[in-house]
N, C-alpha and C positions, 0 to 999 in steps of 0.2 A: 504493500500500500504506500510506503514511503516513496518508492521509485515512481509509482503512478502519480502521486501528488507533485513530485518534482517535475515530471514530464508535462503534466497538465498545466502547471503554473507557467512553464516556458511557452507552451502553445498559446495560452491565453495572452501572454505578454506580446507575442508576435502579432496575434490577431488584433489586439488593442492598438498597437503602434501603427499598423499598416492597413487594417481593414481586410486583410487577406492573409493567406498562409496558414491559417488555423487548421483547416481540413487537410491541406497539403502536407503539413507537418504531423498532424494527428495520426494519420494512417501509418506512416513509417514508424512513429513512436510506439504505437500500439502493437504493430506487427514485429518490429525489430527489437524494441525495448522491453515490451511486456510479453512477447511470445504468443500473441493472439493470431488466429487464422484470419484470412480476409473476411469471411462471413461473420466472425465474432467481432472484428474490429469496426465494421461498417456502422452498426447501430450505436456503438459507444462514441465513435467519432462524430456522427451526426448529432447525437444528443448533446455532447459537450459543446460543439460549435454553435448549435442553434441557441442553447441557453446563454452562452457567453455573448454571442452576437446580438441577441435580443437586449441584453443588459447594455451593451455598447450603443445600440440604436436608440434606446431611451435617453441616454446621455446626449447623443447627437441631436435628438428632437428638442430637448430642452435648450440646447445652444442655437437652434435654428439653422443647422447646416445640412440636415437630411432633406433631400429632394424626394418627398414621400410619394408624389404621383409617379415619378419614374420608378421608384422602388416597388410600388404596387403593381405596375405593368410588368416589370421584369419578373417579379415574384410569381405573378399569375401564370405567365408563360413558362417559367421555370418549373412550377408545380405540375403543369401539364406534360412537360417533356421528361421530368424526373422518372416517372414510372417506366418510360421507354428505356431510359438508362439502366434502371434497376433490372429490367427484363434482360437487357443485353449483358449486364454484369454477371448474371447467373448462367449465361450460355456461351459467351466468348472466352477463349483461353486467357488465363491471367497474364502470361508473358506478353501477349499481343496488346492487351489493355495497358499494361505497365509501359511498354515501349512507346505507344502512341501518346500516352499521358506525359511521359518524360520529354518526348520530342517537342510537344507543345510548350511545356514549361521552359525548356532551354531557349526556345525562340522568344518567349515573353521576357525571360530574364535578360537576355542580350539586349532586347529593345529598351528595357527599363534602365539598364546600366549605361547604355550609350546615349540615350536621349536626354538632353538637358532639361532640368526641371523648370517649370514656369513659376516665377515668383508670384506669390499671391497678391502682392501690391504693385505689380508691374504697371508702368504708365502706358497709355495708348491702348488701341483695340487689340484684342486677341486675334490670332490666326483663325480664319473661318473654318469651322468644323461642322460635323453633322448635327450636333446638338449644342446650341449656344444659349447662354444665359441672358435674360433681359436685365440690363443694368439698373432699371428703375425698380424692378420687383425682386431680383435675385433668383427668379425661377426660369426654367427652360422655356424657350420659344417653341411651342409645340407645332410641328408640321409633319407631313407624311414621312419625310426623310428621317427626322429625329425619332418618330414613333417606331419606324421599321428597324432602325439601328438598335434602339433599346430593347425591342422585342427579340431581335436575333441574339443579342448578348444574353438576355434572360433564358432563352431556349437552350443555348449552348451550355450555360452554367448549370441549368437543371439537368441536362443530359449527363454531364460529368459528375454531378452530385449523386445521381442514381447509380451510375456505373461503378464509382470508386469511393463513394462516401466522403468526398471532399465538399467543402462549403461553396465553392465556386468563386470565392473572392480573388483567388489567384488570376482569374480571368476578368472579373468585373472591374477591379480597380485599374489595371492597365488599359482596359477598353475605355473606361471613362476618361483616362488621361489622353488616349489616342483620338477619341471621337467626340469629346466635349471640352469645354473650357472650365470644367469644375476644378477647384483647388484640390490639393491632395487631402486636406482635412475633410472637405465635403464629399469627395469620392470615397474616402474610407468610411465615413459615417453612413452614406447611402448604401454602400456595399454591405455593411453590417445589417442594415434593415432587410435587404434582399436575402442575405444568407440566413437570417433568423427565420424568415417565413418558409423558404424552400427547404432548408435542412430539417426544420421541425416536422413538417408534413412528411418528408421522405423518411425520417427516422421512425415515425409512426408506422409507415408502410413496411419498413424493414423489420420492426418488432413483430408486426402482425404475421409476417412471413416466416417467423421462427427464430429471429434474432433475440438474444438475451443479454442482460447486463449484470455482471458479477460485482463482487466487492471492489476489485481493482478498477473496474469501469466506473463505479459510482465515485470513487476517490478522484479519478481522473476528471470526471465531469465537474465536480464541485470546485476543484482547484483551477480548472481552466477559466471559470468565471472570475475567481479571485485574481488571477494573473492579469486578466483583461482590465479590471477596474484599476489596478495599480499602474498598469502601462498607459492607460488613457491620460492619467495625470502627467506622466512624463512626456508623452507624445505631443501635447499641446505646446511644449517649449522647444520642440525640434523643428528645423527648417524643412521646407519642401524637398530640397535636394537630398538632405539626409534621409528622410522617410522614403523617398523614391529609390535611392540606392540600397537602403536596408531591405526593401521589398524585393528588388532585383537580386540581391545577394542571397537572400533566404531561398528564393525559388531556384536559383542556380545550384546552390549547395544540395538542396533536397533532390533535385532531378539527378545530379551526378551520383549521389549516394544510393538512390533507388536503382539506377541503372547498374551500378557496381554490384549491388546485392543480387540483382537478377541474373547477371551474366558472368560474374567473376567467382 
């Protein structure tokens, strides 16, 4: 239980700082650190990530940085695609799933590390993107292009959530940075809201299909939330550049470690 608590706290800290990486790290931690099988790890990972993300999303809502309409759309489509991912996860070979997942993580990590962060207080207009904020309201300017972009991100995140028990934040936050002019803090908080909704529903489905949570799993879930709360306090003091590089480094490290475990 001590190891489960340490690992859970670390996962929560990363999730709190970046709005992503919780599920990406939770699965390797549960499988490699606690010796769980993939079917055993999925419901624990989803439950831990959903509870911690919900806590972080509430904090973001109080600060007014969560774009809740975008989160609602993405979560709705993510919930619809997650059962497809769950179905695929029980039928496709694990080595193939791991390889595809890691390849996507490597691509995202390189993009995050190479791309310069946008300062939150930069002067002048932002580069035109699929989803742009209205300076007067701080909300997205909704149009067909923006809706389609957010919907596709939500569907893809839900698919990976079902297949591998990840929260989807590893995809959502970089996608926000690529296709919108959200700050890192707003992207992180909105990502947590999406993760909370999608992971909670998917976790319920996984438990119904026979997944269970033991003592180590419960300790892992509880400490993940605690780690997130502590990290959110620290994250508010870090720069956009630091947070973006932290996320890229975490994703890169996990992808390489998971590939090494699979093939070496």
